[in-house]
C-alpha positions in Angstrom: 0.0 0.0 0.0 1.4 3.4 -0.9 0.8 6.8 0.3 2.2 10.3 0.0 3.9 12.3 2.6 3.1 15.9 3.4 3.7 18.6 0.9 7.2 20.0 0.6 10.6 18.7 -0.3 10.2 15.8 2.1 7.2 14.5 0.4 7.5 11.3 -1.6 5.6 8.1 -1.9 6.7 5.2 0.3 5.5 1.7 1.0 4.1 0.7 4.4 6.3 -2.2 5.7 9.0 -1.3 3.1 12.7 -0.6 3.4 12.3 3.0 4.4 9.8 2.1 7.1 12.5 -0.2 8.5 15.1 2.6 8.4 12.7 4.9 10.3 12.2 2.0 12.8 16.0 1.8 13.3 16.4 5.5 13.9 13.4 5.5 16.3 15.0 2.6 18.1 18.0 4.8 18.6 15.9 7.6 19.9 14.2 5.4 22.5 17.6 3.9 23.5 18.9 7.4 24.1 15.8 8.3 26.1 16.2 5.3 28.4 19.9 5.8 28.7 19.4 9.4 29.9 16.6 8.4 32.1 18.4 5.4 33.7 21.9 6.9 34.1 20.9 8.1 37.6 20.6 4.4 38.7 24.3 3.5 38.3 25.2 6.9 39.7 22.7 6.7 42.6 25.2 5.9 45.3 27.5 8.8 44.2 24.7 11.2 43.9 23.3 10.1 47.3 26.7 10.7 48.9 27.4 14.0 47.2 24.0 15.6 48.1 23.5 13.5 51.3 20.1 12.1 50.2 17.9 9.4 51.6 16.5 6.5 49.6 13.1 8.2 49.5 14.7 11.3 48.1 16.6 9.3 45.5 13.3 7.6 44.5 11.7 11.1 44.2 14.6 12.3 42.1 14.5 9.4 39.7 10.8 8.8 39.6 8.7 11.8 40.7 10.8 14.8 39.6 11.1 13.2 36.2 7.8 11.4 36.0 5.4 14.2 37.0 6.5 16.5 34.2 6.9 13.6 31.8 3.2 12.9 32.5 2.0 16.5 32.4 3.6 17.3 29.1 3.1 13.9 27.6 -0.6 14.6 27.0 -0.3 17.9 25.2 2.7 16.8 23.2 0.9 13.6 22.3 -2.1 15.7 21.1 0.3 17.9 19.2 1.8 14.8 17.5 -1.7 14.1 16.1 -1.7 17.5 14.4 1.8 18.6 13.5 4.9 17.4 11.7 6.0 14.7 14.1 9.6 14.5 12.9 10.4 18.1 13.6 8.8 17.9 17.0 10.8 14.8 17.9 14.2 16.4 16.9 13.5 19.5 19.0 12.5 17.5 22.1 15.6 15.2 21.6 17.9 18.3 21.8 16.0 19.5 24.9 16.3 16.4 27.0 19.9 15.8 25.9 20.8 19.3 27.0 19.1 18.8 30.4 21.0 15.5 30.8 24.2 17.5 30.4 22.9 20.1 32.9 22.4 17.3 35.4 26.2 16.9 35.6 26.6 20.6 36.2 24.0 20.9 39.0 25.5 22.6 42.1 22.7 21.6 44.5 19.7 19.3 44.7 17.3 22.0 43.5 19.3 22.3 40.2 19.4 18.6 39.8 15.6 18.4 40.3 15.2 21.1 37.6 17.5 19.1 35.2 15.4 16.0 35.8 12.3 17.9 35.1 13.7 19.1 31.8 14.6 15.6 30.8 11.1 14.5 31.6 9.5 17.3 29.5 11.7 16.5 26.6 11.2 12.8 26.7 7.5 13.1 27.0 7.1 13.5 23.3 9.2 10.4 22.3 6.8 7.6 22.8 3.6 9.3 21.5 5.4 10.4 18.3 7.1 7.1 17.8 4.0 5.0 18.3 2.1 7.3 15.9 4.9 7.2 13.2 5.4 3.4 13.4 1.6 2.8 13.3 1.6 4.7 10.0 4.7 3.0 8.6 3.7 -0.6 9.5 0.5 -2.6 8.8 -1.6 -4.1 11.5 -0.2 -7.6 11.2 3.4 -6.3 11.5 2.8 -3.5 14.0 3.4 -5.6 17.1 6.8 -6.7 15.8 7.8 -3.1 14.9 6.7 -1.8 18.2 8.6 -4.7 19.9 11.8 -3.8 18.1 11.3 -0.1 19.0 10.6 -1.1 22.6 14.0 -2.9 22.7 15.4 0.6 23.1 14.3 0.5 26.7 16.9 -2.2 27.6 19.5 -1.1 25.1 19.4 2.3 26.7 19.4 0.9 30.2 22.3 -1.4 29.3 24.3 1.5 27.8 23.5 3.6 30.9 24.9 0.8 33.2 28.0 0.0 31.2 28.9 3.4 29.9 28.0 5.2 33.1 30.1 2.8 35.3 33.0 2.9 32.8 33.1 6.7 32.7 33.0 7.0 36.5 35.7 4.3 37.1 38.0 5.6 34.3 37.6 9.2 35.4 38.4 8.4 39.0 41.4 6.2 38.1 42.8 9.0 35.8 42.1 12.1 37.8 41.2 11.0 41.3 38.0 12.1 43.1 38.0 15.5 41.4 39.1 16.0 37.8 39.3 18.8 35.3 36.9 21.8 35.8 36.2 20.4 39.3 34.1 17.6 38.0 33.7 14.2 39.8 33.2 11.0 37.8 29.4 11.0 38.1 29.2 14.5 36.8 31.4 13.6 33.8 29.1 10.6 33.1 26.1 12.9 32.7 28.0 15.2 30.4 29.4 12.5 28.2 26.2 10.5 27.9 24.3 13.7 26.7 26.4 13.7 23.5 24.7 10.8 21.5 21.3 12.5 21.8 22.6 15.7 20.3 24.1 13.8 17.4 21.0 11.7 16.8 18.7 14.8 16.7 20.4 15.7 13.4 19.6 12.3 11.9 16.0 12.5 13.1 15.5 15.8 11.4 16.2 14.2 8.0 13.4 11.6 8.3 10.3 11.9 6.1 6.8 12.3 7.4 4.2 9.7 6.4 0.6 10.5 5.9 -1.5 9.6 8.9 -3.3 6.3 8.4 -0.9 5.3 5.5 -0.7 1.7 6.6 -4.4 1.4 7.2 -5.6 3.2 4.0 -7.2 6.0 6.1 -5.4 9.2 5.0 -5.8 12.3 7.2 -3.9 15.6 6.8 -2.6 17.6 9.7 -5.1 19.9 11.3 -4.9 23.7 11.0 -4.5 26.0 14.0 -2.3 23.4 15.8 -0.3 25.8 18.0 -3.3 27.4 19.5 -4.7 23.9 20.1 -1.4 22.9 21.7 -1.3 25.8 24.1 -4.9 25.0 25.0 -3.9 21.4 25.7 -0.9 22.5 27.9 -3.3 24.8 29.8 -5.7 21.8 30.2 -3.1 20.0 32.5 -1.3 22.9 34.2 -3.1 24.6 37.2 -4.4 27.2 37.5 -5.0 27.4 33.7 -7.1 24.2 34.0 -9.8 26.2 35.8 -10.1 28.6 32.9 -10.2 25.7 30.4 -12.8 23.7 32.3 -14.9 26.9 32.8 -15.0 27.2 29.0 -16.5 23.7 28.9 -19.6 24.7 30.9 -20.7 25.0 34.6 -21.2 21.3 35.1 -17.7 20.3 34.0 -16.2 23.3 35.9 -18.1 22.2 39.1 -16.8 18.6 38.8 -13.3 20.0 38.3 -13.4 22.1 41.4 -14.7 19.1 43.4 -11.9 16.9 42.2 -9.3 19.6 42.9 -10.5 19.9 46.4 -10.3 16.1 46.8 -6.7 16.1 45.4 -5.7 18.8 47.8 -7.2 17.0 50.8 -5.6 13.7 49.8 -2.2 15.3 49.3 -2.4 17.2 52.6 -3.3 13.9 54.4 -0.4 12.0 52.9 2.0 14.9 53.5 1.0 14.9 57.1 1.4 11.1 57.4 4.8 10.9 55.6 6.4 14.3 55.8 7.3 14.1 52.1 5.9 17.4 50.8 7.2 17.5 47.2 6.2 13.9 46.5 2.6 14.2 47.4 2.2 17.7 46.0 3.5 16.4 42.7 1.3 13.3 42.7 -1.7 15.4 43.6 -0.9 17.7 40.7 -0.7 14.8 38.3 -3.9 13.2 39.4 -5.7 16.5 39.0 -4.1 17.0 35.6 -5.3 13.6 34.4 -8.8 14.3 35.5 -8.8 17.8 33.9 -7.4 16.5 30.6 -10.0 13.8 30.4 -12.8 16.4 31.0 -11.5 18.8 28.4 -10.9 16.1 25.8 -14.6 15.1 26.2 -15.6 18.6 25.0 -12.9 19.2 22.3 -12.8 15.8 20.8 -15.8 13.7 21.7 -14.7 10.8 19.4 -11.3 10.5 21.0 -12.8 10.7 24.5 -15.3 8.0 23.6 -12.6 5.6 22.3 -10.3 6.2 25.3 -11.6 7.3 28.6 -15.2 6.1 28.0 -14.1 2.7 26.7 -13.8 0.0 29.5 -11.5 -2.1 27.3 -9.1 0.8 26.7 -9.1 1.8 30.4 -8.6 -1.7 31.7 -5.8 -2.3 29.3 -4.2 1.0 30.0 -4.3 0.6 33.8 -3.2 -3.0 33.6 -0.2 -2.3 31.5 0.6 0.8 33.6 0.7 -1.3 36.7 2.9 -3.8 34.9 5.3 -0.9 34.2 5.9 -0.4 37.9 7.9 -3.6 38.3 9.9 -2.8 35.1 10.7 0.8 36.3 11.4 -0.2 39.9 13.9 -2.9 38.9 15.4 -0.7 36.2 16.4 1.8 38.9 16.9 -0.2 42.1 18.6 -3.4 40.8 22.1 -1.8 40.7 21.8 -0.2 44.2 20.5 -3.6 45.5 23.5 -5.4 44.1 25.9 -2.9 45.4 24.4 -2.9 48.9 23.6 -6.6 49.5 26.8 -8.1 48.0 30.5 -7.3 48.0 30.6 -6.0 44.5 32.3 -3.0 42.9 30.5 -0.5 40.6 32.5 -1.6 37.5 31.4 -5.3 38.0 27.7 -4.4 38.6 27.6 -2.0 35.7 29.2 -4.4 33.3 27.2 -7.5 34.2 23.8 -5.6 34.5 24.6 -3.7 31.3 25.3 -6.8 29.3 22.4 -8.9 30.7 20.0 -6.0 30.5 20.9 -5.2 26.9 21.0 -8.7 25.5 18.1 -10.3 27.3 16.0 -7.2 27.5 16.2 -6.6 23.8 15.5 -10.3 23.1 12.5 -10.1 25.4 10.9 -7.1 24.0 11.4 -8.2 20.4 10.2 -11.7 21.2 7.2 -10.1 23.0 6.3 -8.1 19.9 6.7 -11.1 17.6 4.7 -13.3 20.0 2.0 -10.7 20.3 1.5 -10.7 16.5 1.4 -14.5 16.4 -1.1 -14.7 19.3 -3.3 -12.1 17.6 -3.7 -14.5 14.6 -5.0 -17.1 17.0 -7.2 -14.9 19.1 -8.4 -11.2 18.9 -7.3 -10.9 22.5 -4.0 -12.6 21.9 -1.8 -9.6 22.7 -3.4 -9.4 26.1 -2.4 -13.0 26.8 1.2 -12.0 26.2 0.8 -9.2 28.7 -0.6 -11.6 31.3 2.3 -13.9 31.0 4.8 -11.0 31.1 3.4 -9.9 34.4 3.2 -13.2 36.3 6.4 -15.1 35.2 8.9 -12.6 36.7 7.4 -12.6 40.2 9.2 -15.7 41.7 12.5 -14.6 40.2 12.2 -11.1 41.7 11.5 -12.7 45.1 14.7 -14.8 44.7 16.8 -11.7 43.8 15.7 -10.0 47.0 16.5 -13.1 49.1 19.9 -14.3 47.7 23.3 -12.9 48.7 25.1 -14.9 46.1 26.2 -12.6 43.2 26.0 -15.4 40.6 22.5 -16.5 41.6 21.4 -12.8 41.7 22.5 -12.1 38.2 21.1 -15.4 36.8 17.7 -14.7 38.4 17.8 -11.3 36.8 17.9 -12.8 33.3 14.3 -14.2 33.2 13.1 -11.0 35.0 14.5 -8.9 32.3 13.5 -11.2 29.4 9.9 -11.9 30.4 9.2 -8.8 32.4 9.3 -6.5 29.4 7.1 -8.5 26.9 4.1 -6.5 28.0 5.5 -3.3 26.4 5.0 -4.1 22.7 1.8 -6.1 23.5 0.4 -3.1 25.4 1.5 -0.5 22.8 0.0 -2.4 19.9 -3.3 -3.1 21.8 -3.8 0.6 22.7 -3.1 1.7 19.1 -5.7 -0.8 17.7 -8.4 0.5 20.0 -8.5 4.0 18.4 -8.7 5.6 15.0 -5.4 6.6 13.2 -5.8 10.3 13.9 -6.0 9.5 17.7 -2.9 7.4 18.0 -0.7 10.1 19.5 -3.5 10.9 22.1 -3.9 7.2 23.0 -0.2 6.7 23.4 0.0 9.9 25.5 -2.8 8.5 27.8 -0.9 5.2 28.2 2.3 7.2 28.9 0.5 9.5 31.3 -1.0 6.6 33.3 2.2 4.4 33.3 4.3 7.4 34.4 1.9 8.3 37.1 1.7 4.8 38.4 5.1 3.3 37.5 7.5 6.2 37.6 6.1 8.8 39.9 4.9 6.4 42.6 6.9 3.1 42.1 10.5 4.2 42.8 9.4 6.4 45.7 7.4 3.6 47.3 10.4 1.3 47.2 12.7 4.0 48.6 10.2 4.9 51.4 9.7 1.3 52.5 13.5 0.7 52.2 14.2 3.7 54.5 11.6 2.7 57.0 12.6 -1.0 57.2 16.3 -0.6 56.6 16.2 -3.0 53.7 16.0 -2.3 50.0 14.9 -5.9 49.4 11.8 -5.4 51.5 11.1 -2.1 49.6 11.2 -3.9 46.2 9.0 -6.8 47.5 6.5 -4.2 48.8 5.8 -3.2 45.1 4.8 -6.7 44.0 1.0 -6.3 44.8 0.9 -3.9 41.8 1.6 -6.9 39.6 -1.4 -8.8 41.0 -3.6 -5.8 40.3 -2.2 -5.7 36.7 -3.2 -9.3 36.3 -6.8 -8.7 37.4 -7.2 -5.7 35.0 -5.7 -7.4 32.0 -7.8 -10.5 32.6 -10.9 -8.2 32.4 -9.5 -6.5 29.3 -9.0 -9.8 27.4 -12.8 -10.2 27.2 -13.5 -6.7 26.2 -10.8 -5.8 23.7 -12.2 -7.7 20.6 -15.6 -6.1 20.7 -14.1 -2.6 21.4 -11.8 -2.9 18.4 -14.4 -4.0 16.0 -16.9 -1.3 17.0 -14.4 1.7 17.2 -15.4 3.3 13.9 -19.1 3.2 14.7 -18.6 4.5 18.2 -16.3 7.3 17.0 -18.9 8.4 14.5 -21.7 8.3 17.0 -19.7 10.4 19.5 -18.8 13.0 16.8 -22.5 13.3 15.9 -23.5 13.6 19.5 -20.8 16.3 20.1 -22.0 18.2 17.0 -25.6 18.2 18.3 -24.4 19.5 21.7 -22.4 22.3 20.1 -25.4 23.3 17.9 -27.7 23.8 20.9 -28.3 27.5 21.8 -26.3 28.5 24.9 -28.5 29.7 27.8 
């Protein structure tokens, strides 16, 4: 099937599933790898950062998860909506430069506040990566090959983590061996690691800028041009998730929606105040209260601005069960992605170079194999059952649990690293299965929005809450192992939600066009009513 790109010098006909599509996939794999490298580098540097700034485990969890995750979540929605309307390639290259620059700034931070700002910047920049990539790949690859393509793309998670572990440890060790504790320009090894690992993203941004833009719906035969007035729409979407602008945006939607928004804001404030009083962690619960309010507000406003997209996402039980289930599954992935290295360093007599090298190699090899295998298996299972991809997600959630328990119990380095292999291999198979499932439940023009909602929920649950929970329990119990085990009930909740989703997804997918049309007609009738 062929289609034409957007007008301009970049426009040219290309085949879905063709050679150029695979080239785009390769470049986007690089983008996702850089994103996870810049996100994960703090893990191997955690003990150095903790010592330098005299942090607790809960503060480390906040720095890695919440400071990054809250703004990743807040900006993921408007950037995902923007990806549904603008030239995605240009937006991706700009965001790649932004988060790479903020990674470099992390190495120059003179205090905790500056490091928090740097992590926020990384989160904002990376927020565009997944929605844009999912949208592009869904246009370049047909339905029967989409899971495999998204699986290969998802391999960037572990390729990036592996690079962060190996390159980060290598830079710190070599810097310290060469210059001692403090090197040129007064930089310590961990600071040099941030600066050096920011370089690949800057270089890759140049390559991304040369990619061609496909027509939306190219692989599905549903062509849709970009929408006009995209920047005014983008700023409206930003305002829909950033208080106090959310109040103005919801007030424009009518008194009923505005009233519900005020009530939820009051609930979020009360809940945050209660949790702050109980734990003493002001920034953590203010941040999560902000994200929960932003999620609620964005859903309200989407209902008014795009009734069809709202109907196929927030109002579809299959979409919500799948999104929440895969988001809960992400908690174990994100927790272990950050805390495995500190757990190995604390519980066993191992040096940073050994931990970085072994975790880097096993994470890269078996993580990439796992996510690619998960994508391929998801496509194969789809041919056997309309809910086949959900079955892959279920297996991915349940298989790693006993191995994680073993990692938390053992004090034998060999056993620890061997147990980590199946955790890494099976524990990421949910990613391509989940991404492909979500994309199939909406129309082509909504794919960026759907990916942004999945990203928003998984960040809220997995990133902003997961690492903090582990760190908080670890600090309270004096055991990082107990902290990690305390997060396992999230996997059981994921199983329950995905089990429900497996029965709902086939019907939801087959009826999406009819439901979208009905919602658009209903929205048009509401807008045509005279305002009182």
